[in-house]
PDB file of N, H, CA, C and O in Angstrom:
ATOM      1  N   MET A   1     -88.120 154.079  87.106  1.00  0.00           N
ATOM      2  CA  MET A   1     -89.208 153.806  86.191  1.00  0.00           C
ATOM      3  C   MET A   1     -90.439 153.332  86.952  1.00  0.00           C
ATOM      4  O   MET A   1     -91.566 153.656  86.579  1.00  0.00           O
ATOM      5  N   GLN A   2     -90.227 152.570  88.013  1.00  0.00           N
ATOM      6  H   GLN A   2     -89.311 152.307  88.317  1.00  0.00           H
ATOM      7  CA  GLN A   2     -91.375 152.098  88.771  1.00  0.00           C
ATOM      8  C   GLN A   2     -92.141 153.255  89.392  1.00  0.00           C
ATOM      9  O   GLN A   2     -93.364 153.196  89.519  1.00  0.00           O
ATOM     10  N   GLN A   3     -91.420 154.320  89.783  1.00  0.00           N
ATOM     11  H   GLN A   3     -90.426 154.368  89.680  1.00  0.00           H
ATOM     12  CA  GLN A   3     -92.089 155.470  90.349  1.00  0.00           C
ATOM     13  C   GLN A   3     -93.004 156.126  89.322  1.00  0.00           C
ATOM     14  O   GLN A   3     -94.105 156.563  89.654  1.00  0.00           O
ATOM     15  N   GLN A   4     -92.553 156.191  88.095  1.00  0.00           N
ATOM     16  H   GLN A   4     -91.658 155.835  87.826  1.00  0.00           H
ATOM     17  CA  GLN A   4     -93.379 156.787  87.051  1.00  0.00           C
ATOM     18  C   GLN A   4     -94.625 155.942  86.822  1.00  0.00           C
ATOM     19  O   GLN A   4     -95.720 156.477  86.646  1.00  0.00           O
ATOM     20  N   LEU A   5     -94.459 154.629  86.824  1.00  0.00           N
ATOM     21  H   LEU A   5     -93.569 154.194  86.967  1.00  0.00           H
ATOM     22  CA  LEU A   5     -95.601 153.759  86.584  1.00  0.00           C
ATOM     23  C   LEU A   5     -96.580 153.798  87.753  1.00  0.00           C
ATOM     24  O   LEU A   5     -97.793 153.751  87.550  1.00  0.00           O
ATOM     25  N   GLN A   6     -96.058 153.883  88.976  1.00  0.00           N
ATOM     26  H   GLN A   6     -95.072 153.921  89.141  1.00  0.00           H
ATOM     27  CA  GLN A   6     -96.925 153.926  90.141  1.00  0.00           C
ATOM     28  C   GLN A   6     -97.681 155.252  90.232  1.00  0.00           C
ATOM     29  O   GLN A   6     -98.777 155.313  90.788  1.00  0.00           O
ATOM     30  N   SER A   7     -97.086 156.312  89.681  1.00  0.00           N
ATOM     31  H   SER A   7     -96.195 156.263  89.229  1.00  0.00           H
ATOM     32  CA  SER A   7     -97.741 157.617  89.783  1.00  0.00           C
ATOM     33  C   SER A   7     -98.864 157.782  88.760  1.00  0.00           C
ATOM     34  O   SER A   7     -99.525 158.820  88.726  1.00  0.00           O
ATOM     35  N   GLY A   8     -99.081 156.774  87.934  1.00  0.00           N
ATOM     36  H   GLY A   8     -98.544 155.931  87.961  1.00  0.00           H
ATOM     37  CA  GLY A   8    -100.178 156.843  86.980  1.00  0.00           C
ATOM     38  C   GLY A   8     -99.768 157.344  85.618  1.00  0.00           C
ATOM     39  O   GLY A   8    -100.625 157.625  84.779  1.00  0.00           O
ATOM     40  N   ALA A   9     -98.459 157.463  85.375  1.00  0.00           N
ATOM     41  H   ALA A   9     -97.764 157.234  86.055  1.00  0.00           H
ATOM     42  CA  ALA A   9     -98.003 157.898  84.056  1.00  0.00           C
ATOM     43  C   ALA A   9     -98.340 156.830  83.028  1.00  0.00           C
ATOM     44  O   ALA A   9     -98.437 155.645  83.350  1.00  0.00           O
ATOM     45  N   ALA A  10     -98.514 157.256  81.811  1.00  0.00           N
ATOM     46  H   ALA A  10     -98.435 158.218  81.549  1.00  0.00           H
ATOM     47  CA  ALA A  10     -98.856 156.326  80.735  1.00  0.00           C
ATOM     48  C   ALA A  10     -97.701 155.370  80.471  1.00  0.00           C
ATOM     49  O   ALA A  10     -96.534 155.756  80.524  1.00  0.00           O
ATOM     50  N   LEU A  11     -98.037 154.140  80.192  1.00  0.00           N
ATOM     51  H   LEU A  11     -98.986 153.826  80.149  1.00  0.00           H
ATOM     52  CA  LEU A  11     -97.019 153.155  79.858  1.00  0.00           C
ATOM     53  C   LEU A  11     -96.467 153.436  78.471  1.00  0.00           C
ATOM     54  O   LEU A  11     -97.195 153.912  77.600  1.00  0.00           O
ATOM     55  N   PRO A  12     -95.190 153.148  78.257  1.00  0.00           N
ATOM     56  CA  PRO A  12     -94.636 153.351  76.918  1.00  0.00           C
ATOM     57  C   PRO A  12     -95.258 152.374  75.933  1.00  0.00           C
ATOM     58  O   PRO A  12     -95.807 151.343  76.320  1.00  0.00           O
ATOM     59  N   GLU A  13     -95.163 152.713  74.664  1.00  0.00           N
ATOM     60  H   GLU A  13     -94.716 153.550  74.349  1.00  0.00           H
ATOM     61  CA  GLU A  13     -95.682 151.825  73.618  1.00  0.00           C
ATOM     62  C   GLU A  13     -95.028 150.459  73.748  1.00  0.00           C
ATOM     63  O   GLU A  13     -93.839 150.379  74.055  1.00  0.00           O
ATOM     64  N   PRO A  14     -95.772 149.386  73.524  1.00  0.00           N
ATOM     65  CA  PRO A  14     -95.165 148.058  73.614  1.00  0.00           C
ATOM     66  C   PRO A  14     -94.106 147.860  72.533  1.00  0.00           C
ATOM     67  O   PRO A  14     -94.235 148.349  71.411  1.00  0.00           O
ATOM     68  N   TRP A  15     -93.080 147.143  72.896  1.00  0.00           N
ATOM     69  H   TRP A  15     -92.975 146.745  73.808  1.00  0.00           H
ATOM     70  CA  TRP A  15     -92.000 146.868  71.956  1.00  0.00           C
ATOM     71  C   TRP A  15     -92.514 145.925  70.870  1.00  0.00           C
ATOM     72  O   TRP A  15     -93.210 144.953  71.163  1.00  0.00           O
ATOM     73  N   VAL A  16     -92.173 146.212  69.633  1.00  0.00           N
ATOM     74  H   VAL A  16     -91.608 147.001  69.395  1.00  0.00           H
ATOM     75  CA  VAL A  16     -92.584 145.382  68.509  1.00  0.00           C
ATOM     76  C   VAL A  16     -91.346 144.760  67.896  1.00  0.00           C
ATOM     77  O   VAL A  16     -90.381 145.452  67.571  1.00  0.00           O
ATOM     78  N   CYS A  17     -91.383 143.470  67.743  1.00  0.00           N
ATOM     79  H   CYS A  17     -92.167 142.908  68.006  1.00  0.00           H
ATOM     80  CA  CYS A  17     -90.279 142.748  67.115  1.00  0.00           C
ATOM     81  C   CYS A  17     -90.086 143.296  65.702  1.00  0.00           C
ATOM     82  O   CYS A  17     -91.052 143.385  64.945  1.00  0.00           O
ATOM     83  N   PRO A  18     -88.858 143.666  65.330  1.00  0.00           N
ATOM     84  CA  PRO A  18     -88.644 144.191  63.978  1.00  0.00           C
ATOM     85  C   PRO A  18     -89.058 143.206  62.894  1.00  0.00           C
ATOM     86  O   PRO A  18     -89.539 143.609  61.835  1.00  0.00           O
ATOM     87  N   LEU A  19     -88.873 141.920  63.157  1.00  0.00           N
ATOM     88  H   LEU A  19     -88.482 141.593  64.017  1.00  0.00           H
ATOM     89  CA  LEU A  19     -89.260 140.917  62.179  1.00  0.00           C
ATOM     90  C   LEU A  19     -90.781 140.859  62.045  1.00  0.00           C
ATOM     91  O   LEU A  19     -91.300 140.724  60.937  1.00  0.00           O
ATOM     92  N   CYS A  20     -91.492 140.957  63.156  1.00  0.00           N
ATOM     93  H   CYS A  20     -91.070 141.066  64.056  1.00  0.00           H
ATOM     94  CA  CYS A  20     -92.959 140.983  63.106  1.00  0.00           C
ATOM     95  C   CYS A  20     -93.437 142.207  62.348  1.00  0.00           C
ATOM     96  O   CYS A  20     -94.402 142.140  61.586  1.00  0.00           O
ATOM     97  N   TYR A  21     -92.757 143.329  62.560  1.00  0.00           N
ATOM     98  H   TYR A  21     -91.973 143.383  63.179  1.00  0.00           H
ATOM     99  CA  TYR A  21     -93.156 144.566  61.897  1.00  0.00           C
ATOM    100  C   TYR A  21     -93.001 144.458  60.386  1.00  0.00           C
ATOM    101  O   TYR A  21     -93.878 144.887  59.636  1.00  0.00           O
ATOM    102  N   THR A  22     -91.882 143.884  59.937  1.00  0.00           N
ATOM    103  H   THR A  22     -91.170 143.535  60.546  1.00  0.00           H
ATOM    104  CA  THR A  22     -91.642 143.810  58.494  1.00  0.00           C
ATOM    105  C   THR A  22     -92.478 142.736  57.826  1.00  0.00           C
ATOM    106  O   THR A  22     -92.865 142.888  56.667  1.00  0.00           O
ATOM    107  N   THR A  23     -92.766 141.647  58.537  1.00  0.00           N
ATOM    108  H   THR A  23     -92.452 141.523  59.478  1.00  0.00           H
ATOM    109  CA  THR A  23     -93.534 140.570  57.925  1.00  0.00           C
ATOM    110  C   THR A  23     -95.033 140.705  58.152  1.00  0.00           C
ATOM    111  O   THR A  23     -95.824 139.999  57.527  1.00  0.00           O
ATOM    112  N   GLY A  24     -95.427 141.616  59.049  1.00  0.00           N
ATOM    113  H   GLY A  24     -94.784 142.190  59.556  1.00  0.00           H
ATOM    114  CA  GLY A  24     -96.843 141.774  59.345  1.00  0.00           C
ATOM    115  C   GLY A  24     -97.389 140.639  60.195  1.00  0.00           C
ATOM    116  O   GLY A  24     -98.591 140.371  60.187  1.00  0.00           O
ATOM    117  N   CYS A  25     -96.520 139.985  60.916  1.00  0.00           N
ATOM    118  H   CYS A  25     -95.544 140.202  60.922  1.00  0.00           H
ATOM    119  CA  CYS A  25     -96.891 138.842  61.759  1.00  0.00           C
ATOM    120  C   CYS A  25     -97.792 139.303  62.907  1.00  0.00           C
ATOM    121  O   CYS A  25     -97.516 140.319  63.545  1.00  0.00           O
ATOM    122  N   THR A  26     -98.847 138.571  63.164  1.00  0.00           N
ATOM    123  H   THR A  26     -99.071 137.746  62.646  1.00  0.00           H
ATOM    124  CA  THR A  26     -99.731 138.902  64.270  1.00  0.00           C
ATOM    125  C   THR A  26     -99.653 137.867  65.385  1.00  0.00           C
ATOM    126  O   THR A  26    -100.191 138.093  66.469  1.00  0.00           O
ATOM    127  N   ALA A  27     -98.997 136.742  65.144  1.00  0.00           N
ATOM    128  H   ALA A  27     -98.560 136.558  64.263  1.00  0.00           H
ATOM    129  CA  ALA A  27     -98.848 135.700  66.154  1.00  0.00           C
ATOM    130  C   ALA A  27     -97.445 135.781  66.744  1.00  0.00           C
ATOM    131  O   ALA A  27     -96.466 135.560  66.031  1.00  0.00           O
ATOM    132  N   PRO A  28     -97.329 136.093  68.034  1.00  0.00           N
ATOM    133  CA  PRO A  28     -96.004 136.214  68.644  1.00  0.00           C
ATOM    134  C   PRO A  28     -95.202 134.929  68.505  1.00  0.00           C
ATOM    135  O   PRO A  28     -95.707 133.841  68.783  1.00  0.00           O
ATOM    136  N   GLY A  29     -93.970 135.053  68.080  1.00  0.00           N
ATOM    137  H   GLY A  29     -93.559 135.936  67.853  1.00  0.00           H
ATOM    138  CA  GLY A  29     -93.093 133.907  67.945  1.00  0.00           C
ATOM    139  C   GLY A  29     -93.148 133.242  66.590  1.00  0.00           C
ATOM    140  O   GLY A  29     -92.198 132.561  66.202  1.00  0.00           O
ATOM    141  N   LYS A  30     -94.220 133.417  65.866  1.00  0.00           N
ATOM    142  H   LYS A  30     -94.992 133.969  66.181  1.00  0.00           H
ATOM    143  CA  LYS A  30     -94.372 132.769  64.561  1.00  0.00           C
ATOM    144  C   LYS A  30     -93.350 133.300  63.569  1.00  0.00           C
ATOM    145  O   LYS A  30     -92.792 132.536  62.782  1.00  0.00           O
ATOM    146  N   CYS A  31     -93.101 134.608  63.601  1.00  0.00           N
ATOM    147  H   CYS A  31     -93.555 135.229  64.240  1.00  0.00           H
ATOM    148  CA  CYS A  31     -92.148 135.191  62.654  1.00  0.00           C
ATOM    149  C   CYS A  31     -90.744 134.681  62.924  1.00  0.00           C
ATOM    150  O   CYS A  31     -89.960 134.508  61.991  1.00  0.00           O
ATOM    151  N   LYS A  32     -90.414 134.438  64.188  1.00  0.00           N
ATOM    152  H   LYS A  32     -91.051 134.579  64.946  1.00  0.00           H
ATOM    153  CA  LYS A  32     -89.085 133.914  64.510  1.00  0.00           C
ATOM    154  C   LYS A  32     -88.925 132.498  63.976  1.00  0.00           C
ATOM    155  O   LYS A  32     -87.855 132.124  63.497  1.00  0.00           O
ATOM    156  N   GLU A  33     -89.998 131.713  64.062  1.00  0.00           N
ATOM    157  H   GLU A  33     -90.868 132.017  64.451  1.00  0.00           H
ATOM    158  CA  GLU A  33     -89.954 130.357  63.511  1.00  0.00           C
ATOM    159  C   GLU A  33     -89.742 130.405  62.000  1.00  0.00           C
ATOM    160  O   GLU A  33     -88.956 129.633  61.452  1.00  0.00           O
ATOM    161  N   LEU A  34     -90.441 131.307  61.338  1.00  0.00           N
ATOM    162  H   LEU A  34     -91.080 131.934  61.783  1.00  0.00           H
ATOM    163  CA  LEU A  34     -90.287 131.434  59.889  1.00  0.00           C
ATOM    164  C   LEU A  34     -88.893 131.919  59.517  1.00  0.00           C
ATOM    165  O   LEU A  34     -88.312 131.460  58.533  1.00  0.00           O
ATOM    166  N   ALA A  35     -88.362 132.840  60.298  1.00  0.00           N
ATOM    167  H   ALA A  35     -88.833 133.213  61.097  1.00  0.00           H
ATOM    168  CA  ALA A  35     -87.017 133.351  60.023  1.00  0.00           C
ATOM    169  C   ALA A  35     -85.994 132.231  60.177  1.00  0.00           C
ATOM    170  O   ALA A  35     -85.084 132.101  59.358  1.00  0.00           O
ATOM    171  N   LEU A  36     -86.140 131.426  61.218  1.00  0.00           N
ATOM    172  H   LEU A  36     -86.879 131.531  61.884  1.00  0.00           H
ATOM    173  CA  LEU A  36     -85.229 130.302  61.420  1.00  0.00           C
ATOM    174  C   LEU A  36     -85.372 129.294  60.285  1.00  0.00           C
ATOM    175  O   LEU A  36     -84.377 128.788  59.767  1.00  0.00           O
ATOM    176  N   ARG A  37     -86.598 129.010  59.906  1.00  0.00           N
ATOM    177  H   ARG A  37     -87.407 129.422  60.327  1.00  0.00           H
ATOM    178  CA  ARG A  37     -86.852 128.068  58.806  1.00  0.00           C
ATOM    179  C   ARG A  37     -86.203 128.566  57.518  1.00  0.00           C
ATOM    180  O   ARG A  37     -85.546 127.795  56.818  1.00  0.00           O
ATOM    181  N   ASN A  38     -86.380 129.836  57.201  1.00  0.00           N
ATOM    182  H   ASN A  38     -86.914 130.462  57.769  1.00  0.00           H
ATOM    183  CA  ASN A  38     -85.796 130.399  55.990  1.00  0.00           C
ATOM    184  C   ASN A  38     -84.275 130.380  56.032  1.00  0.00           C
ATOM    185  O   ASN A  38     -83.625 130.133  55.016  1.00  0.00           O
ATOM    186  N   HIS A  39     -83.712 130.637  57.195  1.00  0.00           N
ATOM    187  H   HIS A  39     -84.240 130.837  58.021  1.00  0.00           H
ATOM    188  CA  HIS A  39     -82.258 130.608  57.341  1.00  0.00           C
ATOM    189  C   HIS A  39     -81.724 129.197  57.100  1.00  0.00           C
ATOM    190  O   HIS A  39     -80.730 129.016  56.397  1.00  0.00           O
ATOM    191  N   VAL A  40     -82.382 128.208  57.680  1.00  0.00           N
ATOM    192  H   VAL A  40     -83.190 128.355  58.252  1.00  0.00           H
ATOM    193  CA  VAL A  40     -81.950 126.815  57.504  1.00  0.00           C
ATOM    194  C   VAL A  40     -82.077 126.402  56.043  1.00  0.00           C
ATOM    195  O   VAL A  40     -81.191 125.733  55.511  1.00  0.00           O
ATOM    196  N   LEU A  41     -83.161 126.789  55.394  1.00  0.00           N
ATOM    197  H   LEU A  41     -83.881 127.331  55.826  1.00  0.00           H
ATOM    198  CA  LEU A  41     -83.339 126.456  53.981  1.00  0.00           C
ATOM    199  C   LEU A  41     -82.253 127.102  53.124  1.00  0.00           C
ATOM    200  O   LEU A  41     -81.777 126.496  52.164  1.00  0.00           O
ATOM    201  N   ASP A  42     -81.861 128.328  53.467  1.00  0.00           N
ATOM    202  H   ASP A  42     -82.247 128.820  54.247  1.00  0.00           H
ATOM    203  CA  ASP A  42     -80.765 128.979  52.747  1.00  0.00           C
ATOM    204  C   ASP A  42     -79.462 128.203  52.914  1.00  0.00           C
ATOM    205  O   ASP A  42     -78.707 128.036  51.956  1.00  0.00           O
ATOM    206  N   GLU A  43     -79.200 127.731  54.130  1.00  0.00           N
ATOM    207  H   GLU A  43     -79.813 127.867  54.909  1.00  0.00           H
ATOM    208  CA  GLU A  43     -77.982 126.958  54.379  1.00  0.00           C
ATOM    209  C   GLU A  43     -77.989 125.648  53.591  1.00  0.00           C
ATOM    210  O   GLU A  43     -76.967 125.246  53.035  1.00  0.00           O
ATOM    211  N   VAL A  44     -79.130 124.996  53.549  1.00  0.00           N
ATOM    212  H   VAL A  44     -79.961 125.323  54.001  1.00  0.00           H
ATOM    213  CA  VAL A  44     -79.245 123.738  52.803  1.00  0.00           C
ATOM    214  C   VAL A  44     -79.023 123.990  51.316  1.00  0.00           C
ATOM    215  O   VAL A  44     -78.321 123.228  50.652  1.00  0.00           O
ATOM    216  N   ALA A  45     -79.620 125.054  50.796  1.00  0.00           N
ATOM    217  H   ALA A  45     -80.191 125.673  51.335  1.00  0.00           H
ATOM    218  CA  ALA A  45     -79.454 125.381  49.376  1.00  0.00           C
ATOM    219  C   ALA A  45     -77.997 125.697  49.065  1.00  0.00           C
ATOM    220  O   ALA A  45     -77.492 125.319  48.008  1.00  0.00           O
ATOM    221  N   ALA A  46     -77.323 126.386  49.974  1.00  0.00           N
ATOM    222  H   ALA A  46     -77.734 126.693  50.833  1.00  0.00           H
ATOM    223  CA  ALA A  46     -75.910 126.702  49.765  1.00  0.00           C
ATOM    224  C   ALA A  46     -75.066 125.431  49.723  1.00  0.00           C
ATOM    225  O   ALA A  46     -74.119 125.341  48.943  1.00  0.00           O
ATOM    226  N   GLU A  47     -75.403 124.459  50.550  1.00  0.00           N
ATOM    227  H   GLU A  47     -76.173 124.532  51.184  1.00  0.00           H
ATOM    228  CA  GLU A  47     -74.669 123.185  50.537  1.00  0.00           C
ATOM    229  C   GLU A  47     -74.915 122.433  49.227  1.00  0.00           C
ATOM    230  O   GLU A  47     -74.000 121.811  48.688  1.00  0.00           O
ATOM    231  N   PHE A  48     -76.135 122.487  48.721  1.00  0.00           N
ATOM    232  H   PHE A  48     -76.878 122.992  49.160  1.00  0.00           H
ATOM    233  CA  PHE A  48     -76.411 121.851  47.426  1.00  0.00           C
ATOM    234  C   PHE A  48     -75.589 122.510  46.320  1.00  0.00           C
ATOM    235  O   PHE A  48     -75.084 121.830  45.426  1.00  0.00           O
ATOM    236  N   GLU A  49     -75.457 123.835  46.383  1.00  0.00           N
ATOM    237  H   GLU A  49     -75.867 124.388  47.109  1.00  0.00           H
ATOM    238  CA  GLU A  49     -74.693 124.535  45.356  1.00  0.00           C
ATOM    239  C   GLU A  49     -73.213 124.166  45.396  1.00  0.00           C
ATOM    240  O   GLU A  49     -72.527 124.245  44.376  1.00  0.00           O
ATOM    241  N   LYS A  50     -72.717 123.762  46.566  1.00  0.00           N
ATOM    242  H   LYS A  50     -73.274 123.697  47.394  1.00  0.00           H
ATOM    243  CA  LYS A  50     -71.308 123.366  46.688  1.00  0.00           C
ATOM    244  C   LYS A  50     -71.040 122.004  46.048  1.00  0.00           C
ATOM    245  O   LYS A  50     -69.890 121.670  45.763  1.00  0.00           O
ATOM    246  N   MET A  51     -72.085 121.224  45.823  1.00  0.00           N
ATOM    247  H   MET A  51     -73.019 121.496  46.055  1.00  0.00           H
ATOM    248  CA  MET A  51     -71.929 119.879  45.259  1.00  0.00           C
ATOM    249  C   MET A  51     -71.823 119.967  43.745  1.00  0.00           C
ATOM    250  O   MET A  51     -72.766 119.629  43.029  1.00  0.00           O
ATOM    251  N   THR A  52     -70.689 120.418  43.266  1.00  0.00           N
ATOM    252  H   THR A  52     -69.924 120.693  43.848  1.00  0.00           H
ATOM    253  CA  THR A  52     -70.505 120.621  41.828  1.00  0.00           C
ATOM    254  C   THR A  52     -70.450 119.302  41.064  1.00  0.00           C
ATOM    255  O   THR A  52     -70.708 119.272  39.861  1.00  0.00           O
ATOM    256  N   SER A  53     -70.118 118.218  41.748  1.00  0.00           N
ATOM    257  H   SER A  53     -69.909 118.242  42.726  1.00  0.00           H
ATOM    258  CA  SER A  53     -70.033 116.932  41.048  1.00  0.00           C
ATOM    259  C   SER A  53     -71.399 116.440  40.577  1.00  0.00           C
ATOM    260  O   SER A  53     -71.479 115.615  39.667  1.00  0.00           O
ATOM    261  N   LEU A  54     -72.458 116.932  41.180  1.00  0.00           N
ATOM    262  H   LEU A  54     -72.393 117.602  41.920  1.00  0.00           H
ATOM    263  CA  LEU A  54     -73.814 116.522  40.786  1.00  0.00           C
ATOM    264  C   LEU A  54     -74.366 117.370  39.641  1.00  0.00           C
ATOM    265  O   LEU A  54     -75.409 117.049  39.070  1.00  0.00           O
ATOM    266  N   GLY A  55     -73.667 118.446  39.312  1.00  0.00           N
ATOM    267  H   GLY A  55     -72.820 118.706  39.775  1.00  0.00           H
ATOM    268  CA  GLY A  55     -74.049 119.262  38.160  1.00  0.00           C
ATOM    269  C   GLY A  55     -75.397 119.935  38.296  1.00  0.00           C
ATOM    270  O   GLY A  55     -75.705 120.540  39.323  1.00  0.00           O
ATOM    271  N   ASP A  56     -76.205 119.822  37.238  1.00  0.00           N
ATOM    272  H   ASP A  56     -75.955 119.330  36.404  1.00  0.00           H
ATOM    273  CA  ASP A  56     -77.502 120.501  37.186  1.00  0.00           C
ATOM    274  C   ASP A  56     -78.483 119.978  38.227  1.00  0.00           C
ATOM    275  O   ASP A  56     -79.368 120.705  38.676  1.00  0.00           O
ATOM    276  N   THR A  57     -78.321 118.718  38.606  1.00  0.00           N
ATOM    277  H   THR A  57     -77.602 118.128  38.240  1.00  0.00           H
ATOM    278  CA  THR A  57     -79.230 118.147  39.607  1.00  0.00           C
ATOM    279  C   THR A  57     -79.108 118.896  40.924  1.00  0.00           C
ATOM    280  O   THR A  57     -80.120 119.235  41.539  1.00  0.00           O
ATOM    281  N   ALA A  58     -77.880 119.159  41.366  1.00  0.00           N
ATOM    282  H   ALA A  58     -77.058 118.884  40.866  1.00  0.00           H
ATOM    283  CA  ALA A  58     -77.671 119.897  42.617  1.00  0.00           C
ATOM    284  C   ALA A  58     -78.198 121.319  42.497  1.00  0.00           C
ATOM    285  O   ALA A  58     -78.792 121.839  43.442  1.00  0.00           O
ATOM    286  N   ALA A  59     -77.991 121.947  41.360  1.00  0.00           N
ATOM    287  H   ALA A  59     -77.509 121.525  40.593  1.00  0.00           H
ATOM    288  CA  ALA A  59     -78.491 123.305  41.153  1.00  0.00           C
ATOM    289  C   ALA A  59     -80.021 123.329  41.189  1.00  0.00           C
ATOM    290  O   ALA A  59     -80.624 124.261  41.723  1.00  0.00           O
ATOM    291  N   SER A  60     -80.637 122.300  40.620  1.00  0.00           N
ATOM    292  H   SER A  60     -80.148 121.543  40.186  1.00  0.00           H
ATOM    293  CA  SER A  60     -82.105 122.216  40.636  1.00  0.00           C
ATOM    294  C   SER A  60     -82.619 122.032  42.062  1.00  0.00           C
ATOM    295  O   SER A  60     -83.613 122.643  42.456  1.00  0.00           O
ATOM    296  N   PHE A  61     -81.930 121.181  42.836  1.00  0.00           N
ATOM    297  H   PHE A  61     -81.123 120.685  42.516  1.00  0.00           H
ATOM    298  CA  PHE A  61     -82.329 120.995  44.239  1.00  0.00           C
ATOM    299  C   PHE A  61     -82.173 122.287  45.023  1.00  0.00           C
ATOM    300  O   PHE A  61     -83.013 122.607  45.865  1.00  0.00           O
ATOM    301  N   ALA A  62     -81.102 123.037  44.755  1.00  0.00           N
ATOM    302  H   ALA A  62     -80.420 122.777  44.071  1.00  0.00           H
ATOM    303  CA  ALA A  62     -80.893 124.312  45.453  1.00  0.00           C
ATOM    304  C   ALA A  62     -82.039 125.277  45.158  1.00  0.00           C
ATOM    305  O   ALA A  62     -82.539 125.946  46.062  1.00  0.00           O
ATOM    306  N   VAL A  63     -82.451 125.349  43.906  1.00  0.00           N
ATOM    307  H   VAL A  63     -82.045 124.806  43.171  1.00  0.00           H
ATOM    308  CA  VAL A  63     -83.573 126.219  43.537  1.00  0.00           C
ATOM    309  C   VAL A  63     -84.856 125.741  44.208  1.00  0.00           C
ATOM    310  O   VAL A  63     -85.633 126.550  44.714  1.00  0.00           O
ATOM    311  N   PHE A  64     -85.079 124.432  44.213  1.00  0.00           N
ATOM    312  H   PHE A  64     -84.448 123.774  43.801  1.00  0.00           H
ATOM    313  CA  PHE A  64     -86.266 123.859  44.833  1.00  0.00           C
ATOM    314  C   PHE A  64     -86.318 124.209  46.322  1.00  0.00           C
ATOM    315  O   PHE A  64     -87.359 124.611  46.842  1.00  0.00           O
ATOM    316  N   VAL A  65     -85.182 124.048  46.993  1.00  0.00           N
ATOM    317  H   VAL A  65     -84.337 123.722  46.571  1.00  0.00           H
ATOM    318  CA  VAL A  65     -85.134 124.333  48.438  1.00  0.00           C
ATOM    319  C   VAL A  65     -85.361 125.820  48.698  1.00  0.00           C
ATOM    320  O   VAL A  65     -86.084 126.175  49.630  1.00  0.00           O
ATOM    321  N   ARG A  66     -84.766 126.686  47.902  1.00  0.00           N
ATOM    322  H   ARG A  66     -84.179 126.398  47.145  1.00  0.00           H
ATOM    323  CA  ARG A  66     -84.958 128.131  48.090  1.00  0.00           C
ATOM    324  C   ARG A  66     -86.416 128.525  47.862  1.00  0.00           C
ATOM    325  O   ARG A  66     -86.909 129.460  48.493  1.00  0.00           O
ATOM    326  N   ASN A  67     -87.103 127.824  46.973  1.00  0.00           N
ATOM    327  H   ASN A  67     -86.702 127.065  46.460  1.00  0.00           H
ATOM    328  CA  ASN A  67     -88.515 128.131  46.725  1.00  0.00           C
ATOM    329  C   ASN A  67     -89.415 127.673  47.869  1.00  0.00           C
ATOM    330  O   ASN A  67     -90.590 128.037  47.910  1.00  0.00           O
ATOM    331  N   MET A  68     -88.888 126.891  48.787  1.00  0.00           N
ATOM    332  H   MET A  68     -87.933 126.595  48.754  1.00  0.00           H
ATOM    333  CA  MET A  68     -89.665 126.445  49.948  1.00  0.00           C
ATOM    334  C   MET A  68     -89.763 127.539  51.020  1.00  0.00           C
ATOM    335  O   MET A  68     -90.541 127.413  51.965  1.00  0.00           O
ATOM    336  N   LYS A  69     -88.979 128.602  50.874  1.00  0.00           N
ATOM    337  H   LYS A  69     -88.346 128.704  50.106  1.00  0.00           H
ATOM    338  CA  LYS A  69     -89.008 129.675  51.864  1.00  0.00           C
ATOM    339  C   LYS A  69     -90.349 130.393  51.827  1.00  0.00           C
ATOM    340  O   LYS A  69     -90.984 130.509  50.780  1.00  0.00           O
ATOM    341  N   ARG A  70     -90.762 130.872  52.992  1.00  0.00           N
ATOM    342  H   ARG A  70     -90.246 130.779  53.843  1.00  0.00           H
ATOM    343  CA  ARG A  70     -92.016 131.614  53.114  1.00  0.00           C
ATOM    344  C   ARG A  70     -91.741 133.052  53.435  1.00  0.00           C
ATOM    345  O   ARG A  70     -92.675 133.842  53.577  1.00  0.00           O
TER     346      ARG A  70
END
């Protein structure tokens, strides 16, 4: 590959993060932070849903946490 680059061949298109492509992210790394944040919020909401002893309060917190996703 280095021989091709040294001979003046065109560079291949830059790799685009699939997450950046789907979210339209223009800041490198920002989409990964959002993906991690959304994943953690999903895990927290799932734990709230497991708390059946709290009834509707836990379900309301789960909905609230899921709505925090971006």
